[in-house]
ROVODO-253404 format. One record per atom (N, C-alpha, C, O, CB): residue in one letter; x, z, y; residue number from 1. Coordinates in Angstrom, 3 decimals. Glycine has a CB too. Layout:
{rec 'A'; {X; Z; Y}; NUM} ...
# end
This chain:
{rec 'M'; {18.059; -8.799; -186.057}; 1} {rec 'M'; {17.794; -8.598; -184.662}; 1} {rec 'M'; {19.037; -8.987; -183.869}; 1} {rec 'M'; {20.156; -8.617; -184.225}; 1} {rec 'M'; {17.381; -7.139; -184.383}; 1} {rec 'K'; {18.825; -9.736; -182.794}; 2} {rec 'K'; {19.932; -10.158; -181.943}; 2} {rec 'K'; {20.136; -9.161; -180.815}; 2} {rec 'K'; {19.172; -8.584; -180.313}; 2} {rec 'K'; {19.680; -11.563; -181.377}; 2} {rec 'D'; {21.366; -8.960; -180.421}; 3} {rec 'D'; {21.673; -8.158; -179.247}; 3} {rec 'D'; {21.315; -8.975; -178.007}; 3} {rec 'D'; {21.468; -10.196; -178.015}; 3} {rec 'D'; {23.179; -7.728; -179.229}; 3} {rec 'Y'; {20.849; -8.336; -176.958}; 4} {rec 'Y'; {20.457; -9.064; -175.758}; 4} {rec 'Y'; {21.583; -9.924; -175.193}; 4} {rec 'Y'; {21.317; -10.975; -174.610}; 4} {rec 'Y'; {19.988; -8.095; -174.706}; 4} {rec 'N'; {22.816; -9.505; -175.353}; 5} {rec 'N'; {23.956; -10.296; -174.869}; 5} {rec 'N'; {24.107; -11.615; -175.621}; 5} {rec 'N'; {24.684; -12.567; -175.096}; 5} {rec 'N'; {25.240; -9.489; -174.993}; 5} {rec 'E'; {23.597; -11.673; -176.833}; 6} {rec 'E'; {23.700; -12.880; -177.663}; 6} {rec 'E'; {22.585; -13.885; -177.396}; 6} {rec 'E'; {22.693; -15.049; -177.782}; 6} {rec 'E'; {23.688; -12.498; -179.122}; 6} {rec 'L'; {21.513; -13.442; -176.738}; 7} {rec 'L'; {20.336; -14.297; -176.603}; 7} {rec 'L'; {20.579; -15.617; -175.876}; 7} {rec 'L'; {20.090; -16.644; -176.346}; 7} {rec 'L'; {19.278; -13.551; -175.892}; 7} {rec 'P'; {21.307; -15.651; -174.756}; 8} {rec 'P'; {21.492; -16.958; -174.098}; 8} {rec 'P'; {22.124; -18.005; -175.018}; 8} {rec 'P'; {21.679; -19.153; -175.042}; 8} {rec 'P'; {22.359; -16.792; -172.857}; 8} {rec 'A'; {23.135; -17.629; -175.759}; 9} {rec 'A'; {23.769; -18.584; -176.680}; 9} {rec 'A'; {22.822; -18.936; -177.821}; 9} {rec 'A'; {22.779; -20.086; -178.257}; 9} {rec 'A'; {25.087; -18.005; -177.244}; 9} {rec 'Y'; {22.079; -17.974; -178.296}; 10} {rec 'Y'; {21.144; -18.202; -179.391}; 10} {rec 'Y'; {20.040; -19.160; -178.970}; 10} {rec 'Y'; {19.693; -20.082; -179.709}; 10} {rec 'Y'; {20.542; -16.879; -179.864}; 10} {rec 'F'; {19.488; -18.941; -177.778}; 11} {rec 'F'; {18.410; -19.787; -177.278}; 11} {rec 'F'; {18.889; -21.157; -176.806}; 11} {rec 'F'; {18.075; -22.071; -176.671}; 11} {rec 'F'; {17.705; -19.091; -176.150}; 11} {rec 'S'; {20.162; -21.322; -176.557}; 12} {rec 'S'; {20.656; -22.572; -175.969}; 12} {rec 'S'; {20.397; -23.786; -176.867}; 12} {rec 'S'; {20.386; -24.918; -176.383}; 12} {rec 'S'; {22.146; -22.456; -175.687}; 12} {rec 'N'; {20.193; -23.566; -178.142}; 13} {rec 'N'; {19.924; -24.671; -179.064}; 13} {rec 'N'; {18.442; -24.935; -179.272}; 13} {rec 'N'; {18.075; -25.851; -180.008}; 13} {rec 'N'; {20.564; -24.393; -180.388}; 13} {rec 'W'; {17.595; -24.156; -178.642}; 14} {rec 'W'; {16.148; -24.305; -178.805}; 14} {rec 'W'; {15.599; -25.286; -177.780}; 14} {rec 'W'; {16.096; -25.358; -176.656}; 14} {rec 'W'; {15.440; -22.942; -178.672}; 14} {rec 'Q'; {14.586; -26.035; -178.161}; 15} {rec 'Q'; {13.879; -26.921; -177.247}; 15} {rec 'Q'; {12.573; -26.286; -176.770}; 15} {rec 'Q'; {12.115; -26.548; -175.658}; 15} {rec 'Q'; {13.599; -28.267; -177.923}; 15} {rec 'V'; {11.988; -25.459; -177.612}; 16} {rec 'V'; {10.703; -24.821; -177.320}; 16} {rec 'V'; {10.607; -23.530; -178.139}; 16} {rec 'V'; {11.184; -23.427; -179.221}; 16} {rec 'V'; {9.502; -25.787; -177.642}; 16} {rec 'A'; {9.877; -22.556; -177.614}; 17} {rec 'A'; {9.614; -21.320; -178.356}; 17} {rec 'A'; {8.178; -21.370; -178.868}; 17} {rec 'A'; {7.255; -21.686; -178.117}; 17} {rec 'A'; {9.850; -20.049; -177.459}; 17} {rec 'M'; {7.999; -21.062; -180.127}; 18} {rec 'M'; {6.654; -21.102; -180.710}; 18} {rec 'M'; {6.228; -19.705; -181.133}; 18} {rec 'M'; {7.007; -18.942; -181.705}; 18} {rec 'M'; {6.604; -22.067; -181.918}; 18} {rec 'M'; {4.973; -19.391; -180.837}; 19} {rec 'M'; {4.403; -18.102; -181.221}; 19} {rec 'M'; {3.050; -18.346; -181.883}; 19} {rec 'M'; {2.008; -18.158; -181.255}; 19} {rec 'M'; {4.260; -17.155; -179.984}; 19} {rec 'P'; {3.062; -18.763; -183.149}; 20} {rec 'P'; {1.793; -18.976; -183.844}; 20} {rec 'P'; {1.238; -17.652; -184.372}; 20} {rec 'P'; {1.964; -16.855; -184.967}; 20} {rec 'P'; {1.974; -19.980; -185.001}; 20} {rec 'F'; {-0.028; -17.437; -184.150}; 21} {rec 'F'; {-0.695; -16.233; -184.645}; 21} {rec 'F'; {-1.996; -16.630; -185.320}; 21} {rec 'F'; {-2.660; -17.577; -184.897}; 21} {rec 'F'; {-0.960; -15.222; -183.493}; 21} {rec 'A'; {-2.355; -15.912; -186.363}; 22} {rec 'A'; {-3.696; -16.050; -186.932}; 22} {rec 'A'; {-4.659; -15.381; -185.954}; 22} {rec 'A'; {-4.315; -14.376; -185.332}; 22} {rec 'A'; {-3.793; -15.407; -188.385}; 22} {rec 'I'; {-5.849; -15.929; -185.819}; 23} {rec 'I'; {-6.857; -15.296; -184.982}; 23} {rec 'I'; {-7.704; -14.408; -185.887}; 23} {rec 'I'; {-8.479; -14.893; -186.712}; 23} {rec 'I'; {-7.739; -16.362; -184.226}; 23} {rec 'N'; {-7.541; -13.098; -185.717}; 24} {rec 'N'; {-8.303; -12.138; -186.515}; 24} {rec 'N'; {-8.351; -10.803; -185.779}; 24} {rec 'N'; {-7.863; -10.705; -184.653}; 24} {rec 'N'; {-7.677; -11.965; -187.932}; 24} {rec 'K'; {-8.924; -9.787; -186.387}; 25} {rec 'K'; {-9.045; -8.485; -185.726}; 25} {rec 'K'; {-7.683; -7.860; -185.439}; 25} {rec 'K'; {-7.537; -7.128; -184.461}; 25} {rec 'K'; {-9.872; -7.538; -186.583}; 25} {rec 'S'; {-6.708; -8.132; -186.256}; 26} {rec 'S'; {-5.370; -7.574; -186.046}; 26} {rec 'S'; {-4.688; -8.154; -184.817}; 26} {rec 'S'; {-3.908; -7.465; -184.159}; 26} {rec 'S'; {-4.507; -7.818; -187.266}; 26} {rec 'T'; {-4.968; -9.402; -184.501}; 27} {rec 'T'; {-4.307; -10.048; -183.362}; 27} {rec 'T'; {-5.177; -10.076; -182.114}; 27} {rec 'T'; {-4.766; -10.616; -181.087}; 27} {rec 'T'; {-3.913; -11.458; -183.729}; 27} {rec 'Q'; {-6.358; -9.510; -182.186}; 28} {rec 'Q'; {-7.291; -9.556; -181.061}; 28} {rec 'Q'; {-6.729; -8.873; -179.812}; 28} {rec 'Q'; {-6.989; -9.322; -178.695}; 28} {rec 'Q'; {-8.607; -8.903; -181.453}; 28} {rec 'F'; {-5.976; -7.813; -179.985}; 29} {rec 'F'; {-5.499; -7.048; -178.834}; 29} {rec 'F'; {-3.979; -6.937; -178.761}; 29} {rec 'F'; {-3.464; -6.007; -178.140}; 29} {rec 'F'; {-6.092; -5.675; -178.866}; 29} {rec 'I'; {-3.256; -7.859; -179.379}; 30} {rec 'I'; {-1.798; -7.795; -179.311}; 30} {rec 'I'; {-1.305; -8.343; -177.980}; 30} {rec 'I'; {-1.981; -9.146; -177.335}; 30} {rec 'I'; {-1.165; -8.575; -180.477}; 30} {rec 'S'; {-0.137; -7.906; -177.583}; 31} {rec 'S'; {0.520; -8.417; -176.384}; 31} {rec 'S'; {1.961; -8.735; -176.769}; 31} {rec 'S'; {2.820; -7.854; -176.732}; 31} {rec 'S'; {0.450; -7.380; -175.189}; 31} {rec 'P'; {2.232; -9.977; -177.134}; 32} {rec 'P'; {3.566; -10.332; -177.632}; 32} {rec 'P'; {4.661; -10.124; -176.579}; 32} {rec 'P'; {4.614; -10.714; -175.499}; 32} {rec 'P'; {3.574; -11.783; -178.097}; 32} {rec 'T'; {5.624; -9.298; -176.900}; 33} {rec 'T'; {6.716; -9.019; -175.959}; 33} {rec 'T'; {7.736; -10.156; -175.896}; 33} {rec 'T'; {8.576; -10.185; -174.996}; 33} {rec 'T'; {7.419; -7.726; -176.347}; 33} {rec 'K'; {7.671; -11.067; -176.823}; 34} {rec 'K'; {8.607; -12.194; -176.803}; 34} {rec 'K'; {8.282; -13.201; -175.704}; 34} {rec 'K'; {9.165; -13.943; -175.272}; 34} {rec 'K'; {8.605; -12.893; -178.149}; 34} {rec 'T'; {7.046; -13.241; -175.251}; 35} {rec 'T'; {6.658; -14.239; -174.245}; 35} {rec 'T'; {7.547; -14.182; -173.009}; 35} {rec 'T'; {8.131; -15.205; -172.652}; 35} {rec 'T'; {5.206; -14.036; -173.839}; 35} {rec 'P'; {7.681; -13.032; -172.332}; 36} {rec 'P'; {8.542; -13.019; -171.145}; 36} {rec 'P'; {10.015; -13.270; -171.465}; 36} {rec 'P'; {10.744; -13.808; -170.631}; 36} {rec 'P'; {8.406; -11.697; -170.436}; 36} {rec 'E'; {10.453; -12.891; -172.652}; 37} {rec 'E'; {11.840; -13.164; -173.034}; 37} {rec 'E'; {12.079; -14.667; -173.154}; 37} {rec 'E'; {13.088; -15.182; -172.672}; 37} {rec 'E'; {12.184; -12.462; -174.362}; 37} {rec 'Y'; {11.155; -15.360; -173.792}; 38} {rec 'Y'; {11.281; -16.814; -173.925}; 38} {rec 'Y'; {11.203; -17.497; -172.561}; 38} {rec 'Y'; {11.982; -18.408; -172.278}; 38} {rec 'Y'; {10.186; -17.365; -174.854}; 38} {rec 'L'; {10.280; -17.066; -171.727}; 39} {rec 'L'; {10.142; -17.664; -170.399}; 39} {rec 'L'; {11.380; -17.395; -169.547}; 39} {rec 'L'; {11.822; -18.273; -168.806}; 39} {rec 'L'; {8.890; -17.121; -169.696}; 39} {rec 'A'; {11.940; -16.197; -169.645}; 40} {rec 'A'; {13.159; -15.873; -168.901}; 40} {rec 'A'; {14.334; -16.731; -169.342}; 40} {rec 'A'; {15.259; -16.979; -168.568}; 40} {rec 'A'; {13.506; -14.403; -169.070}; 40} {rec 'A'; {14.292; -17.181; -170.586}; 41} {rec 'A'; {15.351; -18.064; -171.096}; 41} {rec 'A'; {15.131; -19.507; -170.657}; 41} {rec 'A'; {15.946; -20.380; -170.954}; 41} {rec 'A'; {15.417; -17.991; -172.627}; 41} {rec 'G'; {14.023; -19.759; -169.948}; 42} {rec 'G'; {13.746; -21.106; -169.475}; 42} {rec 'G'; {13.102; -22.001; -170.514}; 42} {rec 'G'; {13.079; -23.222; -170.358}; 42} {rec 'G'; {15.000; -21.733; -169.006}; 42} {rec 'L'; {12.577; -21.402; -171.578}; 43} {rec 'L'; {11.977; -22.190; -172.653}; 43} {rec 'L'; {10.486; -22.390; -172.418}; 43} {rec 'L'; {9.805; -21.462; -171.984}; 43} {rec 'L'; {12.208; -21.514; -174.005}; 43} {rec 'P'; {9.967; -23.579; -172.695}; 44} {rec 'P'; {8.521; -23.733; -172.739}; 44} {rec 'P'; {8.006; -22.973; -173.955}; 44} {rec 'P'; {8.651; -22.957; -175.004}; 44} {rec 'P'; {8.107; -25.245; -172.792}; 44} {rec 'V'; {6.848; -22.346; -173.813}; 45} {rec 'V'; {6.284; -21.532; -174.890}; 45} {rec 'V'; {4.981; -22.160; -175.377}; 45} {rec 'V'; {4.082; -22.453; -174.587}; 45} {rec 'V'; {6.043; -20.071; -174.414}; 45} {rec 'V'; {4.897; -22.360; -176.681}; 46} {rec 'V'; {3.676; -22.839; -177.314}; 46} {rec 'V'; {3.144; -21.668; -178.132}; 46} {rec 'V'; {3.825; -21.155; -179.020}; 46} {rec 'V'; {3.929; -24.131; -178.212}; 46} {rec 'S'; {1.916; -21.253; -177.820}; 47} {rec 'S'; {1.358; -20.082; -178.471}; 47} {rec 'S'; {-0.096; -20.315; -178.848}; 47} {rec 'S'; {-0.801; -21.108; -178.224}; 47} {rec 'S'; {1.482; -18.862; -177.569}; 47} {rec 'T'; {-0.524; -19.610; -179.878}; 48} {rec 'T'; {-1.948; -19.511; -180.146}; 48} {rec 'T'; {-2.580; -18.873; -178.907}; 48} {rec 'T'; {-1.920; -18.107; -178.204}; 48} {rec 'T'; {-2.244; -18.672; -181.462}; 48} {rec 'L'; {-3.826; -19.174; -178.638}; 49} {rec 'L'; {-4.480; -18.636; -177.446}; 49} {rec 'L'; {-4.817; -17.158; -177.627}; 49} {rec 'L'; {-5.969; -16.791; -177.860}; 49} {rec 'L'; {-5.752; -19.433; -177.128}; 49} {rec 'I'; {-3.804; -16.332; -177.516}; 50} {rec 'I'; {-3.938; -14.877; -177.586}; 50} {rec 'I'; {-4.329; -14.379; -176.202}; 50} {rec 'I'; {-3.752; -14.808; -175.203}; 50} {rec 'I'; {-2.610; -14.195; -178.080}; 50} {rec 'R'; {-5.294; -13.488; -176.136}; 51} {rec 'R'; {-5.856; -13.026; -174.867}; 51} {rec 'R'; {-4.784; -12.605; -173.854}; 51} {rec 'R'; {-4.806; -13.075; -172.716}; 51} {rec 'R'; {-6.794; -11.867; -175.121}; 51} {rec 'D'; {-3.852; -11.734; -174.239}; 52} {rec 'D'; {-2.860; -11.254; -173.277}; 52} {rec 'D'; {-1.898; -12.347; -172.825}; 52} {rec 'D'; {-1.410; -12.304; -171.695}; 52} {rec 'D'; {-2.077; -10.114; -173.876}; 52} {rec 'V'; {-1.624; -13.300; -173.662}; 53} {rec 'V'; {-0.764; -14.421; -173.249}; 53} {rec 'V'; {-1.493; -15.281; -172.232}; 53} {rec 'V'; {-0.922; -15.644; -171.203}; 53} {rec 'V'; {-0.338; -15.278; -174.472}; 53} {rec 'V'; {-2.750; -15.612; -172.506}; 54} {rec 'V'; {-3.540; -16.456; -171.607}; 54} {rec 'V'; {-3.779; -15.746; -170.278}; 54} {rec 'V'; {-3.582; -16.345; -169.221}; 54} {rec 'V'; {-4.886; -16.833; -172.260}; 54} {rec 'Q'; {-4.197; -14.491; -170.310}; 55} {rec 'Q'; {-4.502; -13.774; -169.062}; 55} {rec 'Q'; {-3.264; -13.547; -168.208}; 55} {rec 'Q'; {-3.344; -13.596; -166.980}; 55} {rec 'Q'; {-5.153; -12.436; -169.373}; 55} {rec 'T'; {-2.137; -13.304; -168.830}; 56} {rec 'T'; {-0.920; -13.023; -168.074}; 56} {rec 'T'; {-0.177; -14.277; -167.637}; 56} {rec 'T'; {0.339; -14.329; -166.521}; 56} {rec 'T'; {-0.006; -12.169; -168.891}; 56} {rec 'Y'; {-0.114; -15.278; -168.491}; 57} {rec 'Y'; {0.721; -16.448; -168.222}; 57} {rec 'Y'; {-0.056; -17.740; -168.021}; 57} {rec 'Y'; {0.509; -18.741; -167.582}; 57} {rec 'Y'; {1.682; -16.633; -169.336}; 57} {rec 'G'; {-1.345; -17.727; -168.336}; 58} {rec 'G'; {-2.170; -18.908; -168.146}; 58} {rec 'G'; {-2.091; -19.882; -169.306}; 58} {rec 'G'; {-1.434; -19.633; -170.316}; 58} {rec 'G'; {-1.775; -19.602; -166.889}; 58} {rec 'V'; {-2.769; -20.980; -169.132}; 59} {rec 'V'; {-2.817; -22.022; -170.152}; 59} {rec 'V'; {-2.507; -23.346; -169.482}; 59} {rec 'V'; {-3.057; -23.661; -168.427}; 59} {rec 'V'; {-4.205; -22.063; -170.869}; 59} {rec 'L'; {-1.644; -24.103; -170.084}; 60} {rec 'L'; {-1.340; -25.451; -169.610}; 60} {rec 'L'; {-1.533; -26.391; -170.774}; 60} {rec 'L'; {-0.785; -26.359; -171.751}; 60} {rec 'L'; {0.110; -25.555; -169.029}; 60} {rec 'I'; {-2.543; -27.226; -170.660}; 61} {rec 'I'; {-2.802; -28.231; -171.700}; 61} {rec 'I'; {-2.757; -29.594; -171.013}; 61} {rec 'I'; {-3.660; -29.953; -170.258}; 61} {rec 'I'; {-4.201; -27.989; -172.429}; 61} {rec 'P'; {-1.690; -30.348; -171.288}; 62} {rec 'P'; {-1.565; -31.656; -170.616}; 62} {rec 'P'; {-2.624; -32.640; -171.059}; 62} {rec 'P'; {-2.649; -33.775; -170.585}; 62} {rec 'P'; {-0.199; -32.250; -170.875}; 62} 
# end
């Protein structure tokens, strides 16, 4: 686990944040807390279409 103070340096080498999830009963109602952290770091986020991610942040498919 990284300390919050370390995150900017840690994320500085990333080009994109990925959040792959299996679609099943276990992931049907999850709300990934990493999404706002990745977005706050200025990273584009690629995620499985999880309900809470789509409803809160939308979907962009070029």
